[in-house]
PAVEXZA-502049 format. One record per residue (C-alpha): residue number from 1; x, y, z; residue in three letters. Coordinates in nm, 3 decimals. Example, Ala and Ser with C-alpha at 12.3 -4.5 7.8 and 13.67 -1.06 7.14 Angstrom:
2
ATOM   i      c1      c2      c3  aa
ATOM   1   1.230  -0.450   0.780 ALA
ATOM   2   1.367  -0.106   0.714 SER
//
This chain:
86
ATOM   i      c1      c2      c3  aa
ATOM   1   9.098   9.770  10.647 MET
ATOM   2   9.367   9.551  10.494 ILE
ATOM   3   9.243   9.286  10.252 ARG
ATOM   4   9.462   9.017  10.101 HIS
ATOM   5   9.395   8.647  10.030 PRO
ATOM   6   9.678   8.545  10.265 ASN
ATOM   7   9.588   8.768  10.559 ILE
ATOM   8   9.326   8.651  10.809 THR
ATOM   9   9.029   8.886  10.805 GLN
ATOM  10   8.905   9.068  11.113 LEU
ATOM  11   8.527   9.025  11.106 LEU
ATOM  12   8.416   9.207  11.419 ASP
ATOM  13   8.531   9.361  11.746 ILE
ATOM  14   8.326   9.299  12.059 LEU
ATOM  15   8.367   9.498  12.377 GLU
ATOM  16   8.258   9.407  12.729 THR
ATOM  17   8.310   9.600  13.048 GLU
ATOM  18   8.653   9.441  13.104 ASN
ATOM  19   8.767   9.302  12.769 SER
ATOM  20   8.782   9.334  12.394 TYR
ATOM  21   8.731   9.033  12.165 TYR
ATOM  22   8.844   9.007  11.805 LEU
ATOM  23   8.628   8.789  11.580 VAL
ATOM  24   8.854   8.650  11.309 MET
ATOM  25   8.798   8.448  10.993 GLU
ATOM  26   8.797   8.071  11.056 LEU
ATOM  27   9.106   7.888  10.928 CYS
ATOM  28   9.021   7.521  10.988 PRO
ATOM  29   9.362   7.383  10.890 GLY
ATOM  30   9.535   7.489  11.213 GLY
ATOM  31   9.873   7.657  11.208 ASN
ATOM  32  10.167   7.585  10.982 LEU
ATOM  33  10.394   7.477  11.270 MET
ATOM  34  10.145   7.205  11.371 HIS
ATOM  35  10.126   7.083  11.011 LYS
ATOM  36  10.506   7.059  10.989 ILE
ATOM  37  10.526   6.865  11.319 TYR
ATOM  38  10.244   6.636  11.209 GLU
ATOM  39  10.392   6.555  10.867 LYS
ATOM  40  10.756   6.558  10.988 LYS
ATOM  41  10.851   6.735  10.665 ARG
ATOM  42  10.690   6.925  10.382 LEU
ATOM  43  10.747   6.843  10.019 GLU
ATOM  44  10.953   7.111   9.847 GLU
ATOM  45  10.663   7.228   9.627 ALA
ATOM  46  10.432   7.260   9.929 GLU
ATOM  47  10.693   7.450  10.132 ALA
ATOM  48  10.761   7.679   9.836 ARG
ATOM  49  10.386   7.750   9.797 ARG
ATOM  50  10.350   7.842  10.166 TYR
ATOM  51  10.661   8.064  10.162 ILE
ATOM  52  10.537   8.249   9.851 ARG
ATOM  53  10.200   8.310  10.017 GLN
ATOM  54  10.362   8.438  10.338 LEU
ATOM  55  10.598   8.667  10.146 ILE
ATOM  56  10.302   8.802   9.948 SER
ATOM  57  10.113   8.876  10.271 ALA
ATOM  58  10.410   9.048  10.439 VAL
ATOM  59  10.485   9.248  10.124 GLU
ATOM  60  10.121   9.366  10.118 HIS
ATOM  61  10.142   9.470  10.485 LEU
ATOM  62  10.466   9.661  10.429 HIS
ATOM  63  10.318   9.849  10.133 ARG
ATOM  64  10.032   9.951  10.365 ALA
ATOM  65  10.282  10.073  10.626 GLY
ATOM  66  10.218   9.783  10.865 VAL
ATOM  67  10.496   9.582  11.027 VAL
ATOM  68  10.411   9.225  11.136 HIS
ATOM  69  10.640   9.164  11.431 ARG
ATOM  70  10.571   8.793  11.474 ASN
ATOM  71  10.560   8.627  11.133 ALA
ATOM  72  10.647   8.265  11.206 ASP
ATOM  73  10.497   7.920  11.145 SER
ATOM  74  10.298   7.927  11.473 ALA
ATOM  75  10.130   8.251  11.361 GLU
ATOM  76  10.056   8.124  11.010 SER
ATOM  77   9.712   7.967  10.979 LEU
ATOM  78   9.602   7.726  10.710 ILE
ATOM  79   9.265   7.789  10.550 GLY
ATOM  80   9.139   7.627  10.233 ASP
ATOM  81   9.484   7.498  10.129 SER
ATOM  82   9.629   7.849  10.155 THR
ATOM  83   9.827   7.989  10.443 VAL
ATOM  84   9.714   8.309  10.613 ARG
ATOM  85   9.909   8.533  10.845 SER
ATOM  86   9.729   8.639  11.162 LYS
//
């Protein structure tokens, strides 16, 4: 299992007769795209912090041999003031 402070944790997998459900860590801040639309713009320091966190997460995935094919602001969730990639 991949563990990193900027990657949303998979907590459980549930299976029914017709479906699978992934139980993920709660990130109450919504996604980064929504935050940008809501604020109209991010301060440079805030944008820099989020970009560093996303780069750290993607770098960790690549070192583990995982390619994230959809790393964008809609897929980036905000937890406790940190951004997490789904």
